[in-house]
Wavefront OBJ file of the C-alpha trace (Angstrom):
o trace
v -29.057 69.609 12.207
v -27.344 67.030 10.059
v -28.727 64.893 7.263
v -27.362 61.408 6.753
v -28.234 59.584 3.626
v -27.506 55.914 3.438
v -28.255 53.505 0.622
v -28.884 49.868 1.345
v -27.557 47.628 -1.346
v -28.695 44.018 -1.454
v -25.855 41.850 -2.768
v -27.660 38.567 -2.135
v -29.980 38.651 -5.141
v -28.479 37.824 -8.532
v -29.747 38.965 -11.901
v -31.612 36.373 -14.033
v -28.822 36.366 -16.621
v -26.293 35.394 -13.979
v -28.367 32.378 -12.917
v -28.705 31.199 -16.509
v -25.039 31.777 -17.161
v -23.821 30.088 -13.958
v -26.155 27.104 -13.830
v -27.987 26.415 -17.050
v -25.142 26.673 -19.577
v -22.782 24.324 -17.705
v -25.618 21.815 -17.315
v -26.373 21.964 -21.053
v -22.746 21.574 -21.990
v -22.335 18.598 -19.571
v -25.431 16.963 -20.962
v -24.284 17.399 -24.533
v -20.866 15.976 -23.688
v -22.472 12.953 -21.960
v -24.745 12.255 -24.873
v -21.857 12.555 -27.340
v -19.713 10.171 -25.290
v -22.438 7.586 -24.746
v -23.470 7.557 -28.413
v -19.850 7.515 -29.504
v -19.100 4.486 -27.311
v -22.360 2.709 -28.109
v -21.901 2.873 -31.851
v -18.142 2.321 -31.800
v -16.809 -0.424 -34.045
v -14.223 -1.266 -31.343
v -15.637 -4.102 -29.262
v -13.624 -3.159 -26.156
v -14.961 0.426 -26.101
v -18.509 -0.784 -26.678
v -18.181 -3.340 -23.827
v -16.713 -0.761 -21.504
v -19.645 1.567 -22.114
v -22.054 -1.328 -21.732
v -20.506 -2.395 -18.351
v -20.453 1.221 -17.200
v -24.147 1.540 -17.981
v -24.955 -1.592 -15.892
v -22.746 -0.386 -13.006
v -24.662 2.885 -12.946
v -27.929 0.942 -12.593
v -29.310 1.408 -16.079
v -30.389 -1.841 -17.708
v -30.085 -1.908 -21.432
v -31.410 -5.327 -22.346
l 1 2 3 4 5 6 7 8 9 10 11 12 13 14 15 16 17 18 19 20 21 22 23 24 25 26 27 28 29 30 31 32 33 34 35 36 37 38 39 40 41 42 43 44 45 46 47 48 49 50 51 52 53 54 55 56 57 58 59 60 61 62 63 64 65
């Protein structure tokens, strides 16, 4: 008589901290960077930078006036 013990390990499920670390944090950092760039360009004293941001906003389909 032989006894075989086998453990089934499920590698498909990820811990909740991994999901937050892999998806939420990069999304927050990207959003913060986008907001900083948009506000920086929108309130820039340089006319060329402001116009470039303005044209980029229109090309993305966001009306601003």
